[in-house]
Every structure is written in C-alpha cells, then in structure tokens.
N, C-alpha and C positions, 0 to 999 in steps of 0.2 A: 504494500500500500504506500502511496506517496501523499504528500501534502496536497490539499485541493481547496479551491475556492468554492464556497457554497453560500447560498442565501439562507440565512437562519433568522427567523423572527423578523424578516424583512430587511436584514442587514447583511452586507457582504462579509463573510468570515473565512479566514484562512484556517481550515481545520487540519491540524498537523497529525501526521501518522504516528501511531503509538510506537512503531518500530524504527522511527527516524533517528537521526543523530542526537546525542544528548545536548542539552542547552546548559553548559557548565561554565561559560565565561561571558563577559560582557560582549565580546565579539560575536559569540553565538547568538545572543539576543539581537544584536544589530543586524545579523544576517536574516533573522526572521522578520525584523522590522522592514528590511529592504524588500523582502518577498511580498509585503503588503502593497507595494507600489503597483502591483498588478490589479489593484482595486479593492482590497480588503480594508475594513475599518477595525476589525477585531482579529486577534490571534487566539485560537482555541488550542492550547498546548497541553497534551497529556502530562499529568504529574509524573508519570514514569520516565519521562525524558529529562527530568530535573534530578541532579545528584542529591545525595543525602545532605550535603553541605548547604544546599538551598534552604532546607527546613531547619537548620541549626543557625538561628539568627545571629549568633555571635561571630560567624564567619564573614558577615557582610555581603554574602553573595546574593541573597534575596533582595536586599535593598539596592544593590548595584544593578541587577537585572530589571527590577521593577522600575527603577528611576529612568532607565533607557526608554522604556515604553511610555512613561509619563512625558519625558522630554520630547519625544517624537509624536506625541498625541495619538498613539495607537493603543487601543484597549487590549488588555490581556486577560484571558480567562484560563486559569489553571484548572484542568478537568481531571477529576478522579477522586478516589477514596484517600483522604488524608488522615483518617482516624488514628492510625498508629503514630504518626508524627504529632498530631494534636494532643494525644494522650501524654506525650513526653514533655510538652512545653506550654506553659501558660502564656509566655510571650508570643508564641506562634498562634495560639488561640486568639489572643487579642488582635494580632495583626490581621488574621483572616476575618475576624468580626468587623473590624474597622474598614478594611478594604471592601468588604461586601456591602457596606453602607453607602459607598460612593459609586461612581460610574466609570472609573478608569481601570481598576484591577479587581478581578473577581476570582473566587475559589468556588467552583461548583462541582457537584458530584458526577454529573454527566451532561451530555449535550442537550437533553430535554430540559434540564434546569437552566442551561444557558439560553435556550430558546425562550423560556419564560422571562428571563431577565431582559432579553432583547426586545420582547414584545412591548408595545407602548404601555400596557397595563403593568408590566413588571419592572419598568425603569424607575430608579430612584427619582425623587422630585428634582426638578431642574435639569434633567438629562434629556 
C-alpha cells in the first residue's frame, strides 16, 4: 500500500500507508508536508510509523514534528491505538487532550473518527 490522496469528510487528506517509512526526524515530517502540495490539507499518519521516542515527550521529538506541521499550516492526524503509550505518561495524556481540543493536531483512533472531526459538525469552534 502507498500513501494516497482521499476526500474524507469533504477535505483532501493524505492518508499514509501503515507500512510506509517511519517518521522519526524533522526531515521526515517535512517530506510528508511536501507531499501535501499535491492538494492535501491534512496528513493522516498511522501511529505505527512514529518511533517510541515520539511518545516519550522528554525527547522533544513530538514537539519538533508537530511544530513543523503547525509552521506549514498542514493539519496532522495521528491515527491508531495509543492506549499503551497513554497509560505510561500523564504528560502525553495531557498533550493528546489539549491537541484534540484544537484544529491543527489530532490523535484519533481510526479514520472514521477523523472523518467525524473533519465533518462540519465535528470541527472545533472557529475551525
């Protein structure tokens, strides 16, 4: 499977393949952002493509990658089950909670949840 551009909830989304290359550096994030220039507004990235260091906030990797998406005004949805990571870190739970309240970075269980967020009824106020 390869990354593909799809309309989801009326929004063009780059849906990344679960078996694609890991997103382990800021340059990897920039490569994904560059791929959105084909017309995507959102990147749906499987959590499995992120290294364990992403979920260990003390490494700074999550902040660096997320900041790239914010700087380039490309929305990021991390898609997948994060329960094991969330159980180990109250800081990560807080980050996920606060991110999901906004409109730029989301952590969702699956693409159906992303579709709900992207639909006009599911968007946070002001989005």
